[in-house]
N, C-alpha and C positions, 0 to 999 in steps of 0.2 A: 648543540642542542642535546638535552637529556632524553634517554629512552623512556617512554611512558607505556604503562600497561593499559591498553584501551580495547573496548569493544569495537567491532567493525563499524558499528553506527557512529561511535565517537571518533573513530579515525576519519570518517567522512566529514564530520563537523569540523574537526581540527584542521583538516586539509583545506576546507572551504574558507575558514577564518584566515588561515595563513596565506591563502591565495588572494586575499583582499576583497572578500565579498562585502557588500553594503546591506544585504538583506537575506534572511533565511525565511522561507515561506513553507507552511505545512499545515495539515490537519492531522491530529494524532491517530496513529493506526499501527498496531504491532505487525511486523517487526521493524518499523521505521521510526517510532516515536522518539527514541533516544538521540537521534540526530539533532533535532531541534532543541531538546532539553539540554544537550551539551552546550549548544550555542547560548541558550538562555542563562546557563550557569557560568559561562566563561567570562572572567574578568577582562580579558583582552577584547572580547567582542563588545562588552559594555563600554570599555574605554574608547573603542572605535565607533561607537554609536550604531552597531549593526542592528537592524530591525529584525525582531525574532518572535513577535506575538503570534498566537495561533490564528489561522484563517478560519472562515466559516465552513469551508469545504475545500476539496482538492482543486476544483475548477477555479475558485476565486484565488487560491494560492498560486496556481500556475499563471493565471492572467496577471496577477500583481508582480510576480517575478519577471514576466515578459515586459511589463511596463517599466520596471527598474532597468532591465537590460536595454530597452528602447532609449532610456535617458543616458545610457553610456556606462552604467555601473554593473559590477558583477553581482549575480544573484544565484542562490541555491534554492531549489524547490525539491521537497522530499515527500514521499508517500508510500503506502503499501500498494501491492499489485492491483487490488480491486479499486483503490483510489484513482488509479490511472484511467479506469473506465469513466469516472466522473470528470476527469480533466481531459479526456481524449479529444474533444472538439478543439479546445485551445492548443493542445499539444500538437496534433497533426497539422493544424493550420500554421503554427509557429515555424514549421519547417519550410513553409512557403514565404512567410514574411521575413524569415531570418532574424538575427539578433543584432544588438549593438554591443553592449558589454557582455562578457561571457555568461551564458546561461547553462547551468548543469542541473539535470533532473536525476535524482537518485531514487530508484524504485527498489523496494525491498519485497521480493517474492517470498511466498510461504509454502514451499512444497511440503507435503504431508498434512497441510491444513491445521497447523497447531492452533491457530486462532483466526481462521478465515473460512469463507464459504466455498472456495474453490482453489485449485492449484494453478491458475492461469500463469502463463509465461510472458513477461513483459517484453521479451526480445521480439515477439511478433509485432507489437506496437512500434518498436524501434525500426523494424524492417519496413513496416507500412509507411512510416514517416520518412524513411530513407536517410536517416542520420547516423552518425557514428555511435556505436554501443560499446561500452567498456565493461568487462566482467572480470575483475581481479580475483585472485585465488587466495590472498592472505591479507591480513590487516595492514602490513607494511606496503604491499603492492596496492592496496586500496587507497592508502594515504597518498602515495606517489601518483596514482592514476587520477585522483580527483584534482590534485595540484596541476597535472598536465591537461586535464579536461577543459579548464577555463581558457588557456591560450589556444587550445584546439578549437574550441567554440568560436573564439574571436577570429582565428585565421580562416575558418570556413564561413563565418557569419551564420552558424547554425547552432541550435541547441544540441547538447551532447547528453546521452543517457548513460548513467552508471547503474548497472544491475547488480544487486547483492541478494543473497538468500538468507533465510533465518539463521542457519548455522554460522555464517560469516558475520552477520549483524550482531549476534548475541554471544559470540565467543570472544575471549580476550587473548591478546598477544602483544609483545613488545613492538612499539612503533617509534622510529627515530624521525623526528620532525626536522624540517629545514627552516631557514630564516624566513620570516613572514614578509610578504610583499605589501607595499602601500596600497591603499584603496584607490581606485580610479576616480578621476574628477568627473563632475557632471559635464555631459557633452555640451559644447557651445551651441547657442540657439541656431546658428546657421548651419550646424553640422548634424542636426538630428536626421534620422533616416527619412528619405523622401516618401511622400504620401503614396506613390505608386507601388511601393513595397508593402505597406501596411494596410492599404485600403483594398481588401480582396474582392473587388468587383470582378466579374468574369474576365475582362480584358487584362487586368493586372494579374489576376490569379493564373491565367494561362501563361503569361510571360514568366512569372515566378516559378511555376511548375517546370517550365522548360529549363530555367536556370538551375533548379534543384537536380533535374536529370543530368544536366551538364556537369554538375559537381561530383557525380558518382565515380568516375575514374580516379579523381583525386582522393576521394574517401577510401576507395579500394587500395590505392597506392600507400596511403598512410597506414592502413591496417596491415599490409604486407611488411612494412618496415617497423611496426610497433614492437616495443620491448615486451608487451603483453603476449605476443605470439612468438613462440620459439620452439625449436625442435630439440628433442633429446635422442641421441643416437642409440641404435640397437640392431642386433642381427636376427631377431626372431621373425618368423614369417607372419606372426600376428602383431599388428600395430594398434595403437590407441590414439584417438583424437579426444582430448580431455578439455572440457570447457569449464572455465571458472573454478569454483571450489572443488569440482570433481577431480581436478588435477592432483590435489592432495591425496585423495584416496588411491588414485592410480599409482602415484609415486611410492606410497606406503606399501602397496602390494608388490610393486617392483622390487623394493628393497627387502621386504620381509621374506619373499620367496626366491630372491636372487635371480630375477628374470632379466633378460637382456632385451626388453621391449623397446622398440622405437616409439616415441610419444611425441605427438604434436600438441603442444599447449596452446589453447585458443582463448584469448582474453580481450580481443578487440575485433569487432565485426564491422563490415562484412568479413567472413572467414577468409584467411589467406589462401588464395587459390593455388599459387605456385607451390607453397609448402604442402598443401593437401595433395596436389598431383604427385609430388615427390614421394610422400608417404604411401600413397596407393600404388605407385609404380614399384615400390620395394616389397610390399606386403601382399600376401595372398588374401588376407582378410583384415578388416579394421573394426575395432570396437569403438563406437561413438558414446562417450560418457558425458552426459550433460544433465544438469538438474532441471526439472520441469518438463516441458513438452519436447518431443523429438524434432526440434527445429532444425538443427544442423543435420541430423540423420536424414530427414526428408529431403533436404537440399542436396546432400551428398549422393543419395540414391538416384537423384535426377542426373547427376554428373557421371557416376561410376557404376550404376546398376545395383540391383538388390543382392546379387550373389556374394559380393565382397564385403557387405556391411552388416555388422552385428549391432544390436542396440535395443531400444524399447519397442520398436515396431515388430520385430520378429520374436520377441519374448526372451531374448538373451538377458535383458535387464527388465525389471518390473515396470509396467506402464505407469503405476501410481507411486507416490511417496518419494522420500529422499533416498539418495544413494548413500552408501557407506563402504568401508574397506572390505567387509565380508561379501557384500553384493558384487563388488568389482571382482574379487577373487573367484567367486563362483562363476561369474560370466566368462572368466578366462579358463574355466575348467579346473580350478584348483579347489582343494578341500579346505574349508574354513571351519574354525571351531564353532560349534553351535552355541547359541546363547541359551543359558539355562538359569532363569531367575531363581533366587533362593526361595524354596517353598515356605509358605506360612509367614514370610517377612513382609513382602510387598503385595498388597492386595489392591485390585482396581478400586478407585474411589472417584466417582463422578464429581464435577464441581458443583458447588451450591452457593446460594445467596448467603452473604455474611449474616451472622447472628446479629439481630437488632436492626437489620436493613428494612427501610420503609417499604420496599417492594413486597416483602412478605405480607405485610398488613394490607397492602393494596390488593394483592392477588386473593387473599382471604375474602375481602369484601366483594371483589369482582366475581369470584366463583359462586358466592352466595346468590348474587343477582342472576348470573347466567344460568344457574340451575333451575330457574323459574321459566326458562324458554326451551322450545323444542330444538332450535338451532343454537348450538353453544360454541361455535367457532369464534375465536378472537384472533384478529390479524395483528402481528407484532413486528418488531424491528430488531436492530442490532445494538446490543448494549448489555449491561449486567442483567437487566430484566429478562433477557432471552432465556436465562436459567429458569424462568417460570414455566418453561415447557416441560421440565423434569418433575418427578414426584418430590415432595408431596403435593405440589400445586397442580401440575398438568393444566395450567391455566391458559396457555397460548398455543396456537396451532399453525402459524406460519412465521417464517423469518427468511426473506429472500434476498433483499439488498437494502441499502440505506434509503429510508423514506418510503419503502413499498407498503408499509402497514396501512397508511392513510389511503393511498390510491387503490390498493387491493380491496380495502373495506368499501370504498366508493363504488368500485366495479361490482362487488357483491351486492351492494344496496341497489345499484342500477338493475341487477338481475332479479331483484325482489326479495333478497335475503334479509330477514329481520330476526334479531337485531344485527346490525353491522357495526362492530366495535373494533377500534384500533388502539393499540398501546405503543407509544413511542417515547424515547427519552428526550430530555431537554436539549442535549447537544445534537442528537440525531434530527430533532425537529428543525433546528436552525440550519443544520447541514443540508437537508434535502426534503424536509417534510412540509415546509411552508407552501410550496407550490401545489402540493397535493391537497392541502387544506383549501387553497384558493379555488382549485377545481371543484371541490365538494361544495363550497359556498356558491360558486357560479351556477352549479346545477341544482342547488337546493337539495342535495342528497341527504337521505336519512342516515347519517353517520354520527356515531359518538366517538370522539377522540379523547383518549386519556393520555395526558402528558405526564410521564413519571419523572418529576423534577427533583433531582438530588443535588442540584446546584454545582455540578462539576461533570467532567468527562471521566467517570469513575472507572470504566473498564480498562482504560489505557494508563491509569495512574494518577488521576486527579488533576488534569489540565483544565484551564479555563476554556469556556466556549463562548460563542456569540450570545448564548442565553444566560450565562452566569450573571447572577445579580438581580433576580426577580424581574426580568424584562418580558416574560412570556405573555402576561396579560395585555401589555401595550401592543405587542406584535399581533396577537390574535384579534384584538379589537380593530387594529389598523387594517387587517385583512378583510374584516367585515363580519366577524362573529357577533351574534346578538348578545349584548351584555347580560341579558336575562338568562342566557344559556351558556355563560362562561362562569364556571364554578371552581372554587378552590377548596380542596380537602387536605387534611393532615393525616397521612396513613400511620395511625397508631392503634394499638390494640384497644386502648380505652375509648377510641372514637369509632369503633367498628360499626355500631348500629347507625350512627348518623351518616357515615360514609356509604353504607349500604343504601340508605334512603336517597342520598344525592345521586348515586349511580343508577338506582332504579328509575328515578324521575327522568334523568337525562337520556337513558337508554330507551325509554318509552317515547321520547319526543320525536316526531316525524320531521326532522330537519337536522341541521348541523349543530351539534353541541360539543363543548369542550370542557373537560374536567381536568384541572391541574392538581395532581397529587404531589404536594410539596413537602419534602422533608430531607434535610441535608444528609448526604452519604455518611454513614457512621465512621468510615475510615477517614474521610475528609474532615469530619468534625473533630476527630482525635488529632489530626495533623494541625488543624487551626488552633486547637487548645494548647498543643505543645509549643506552637510558635508565638503565643501571646505572652 
């Protein structure tokens, strides 16, 4: 096989295709989006008939992947770290039901919050589910680990989590692929999983939970023997436990400064206990280098005490943000070259809405109407339109999680706030906004919902969503929106006056009203024109 230059995300996708998956399930979210996009572009995946359309959200993606696994075929499901919050119910319970065909969950965490609301660490979810977690340190190791994750999943009849972070997902390196495996056949009717495994009524769930507990010694044994966990010898009194991509930074410091550091590389969890005991028995102190939360550090402090362990909890490493080589060097007491940006060349530049974006004209109209009211808070959501929080618009005032705009506006309306206005994108609405609208309708809340419909999932690169193709009116009417208060506007400068009139009328309505501001994303329009 030829060596290919791949992003970490692409290495995940190629490995899954080569492992014989029959389906790839996902909702787009940086830094995981490129996994599914690679599958969608792959000629081999198309030839094999691999299902790879975008799901409505991460929960539906995970449940569909579990259904494919139930039928005996291999499935990959991918998402960013906050997406796992959405899929958590299905994910945690799938550790009890177990799987049929191999089921691999790839979660891309985003330390430093390059494009996320928080820095949460998905390893905590993996520990909660008590399943194997793989955290490779390079693109080649990532490819190999995903290939091995599918048979591991099938041998334990459990889902397997592969955790990557932004730097690994979005950096490129050479990857040598292996010969692809054939896809698994559909399970014979009489060999489908028994109902007592998948019907999680209390009696069955208790039995399955005992079974999961019983698997833990085997999961620990496999981690002890994993190639992802290995020791690098050294004579220094200071040792390092390096998890995932942090191993690269540690080894670079070790080589740059000529250190004889003993290093325990950790890439499969549960952490290898015997190797950790050996490291701690040889060293007076151990630095725990891990991206994200101090997950291993907290665990090791419970085993070996606080006095031996350095890391994020004691301030040796910063508690927030990504690690890098210089941070590791300073943590080991070494002088690192300070970073000095070239003066006058690179200036901070906040992101802004694209020139010609319809959201600009929407916010101009909305600001004009809101200026007429004492309360001017607008509840918003996650998407390109979130940039409306910045000058010159300063038009939105909340952005908490996917779908929260509608339900927060409803709660504010319940408290008596008028007007209660929510702004949500078309993709986010079908991801997790529809149920909030249903709550508002059931309570007859005085909420005005503005759906900023640009006919694509623009923030993550222009993927289709469950709302793509002018389906929003049908969905809203089906949920129970009054047709008289379902309005469509075109956010253009030339229509500013009429858009202000529509928004003013619907914001004044003491009930649920929906305004769809429809205009295709300018970048998406350019792509479509180029492809015609």
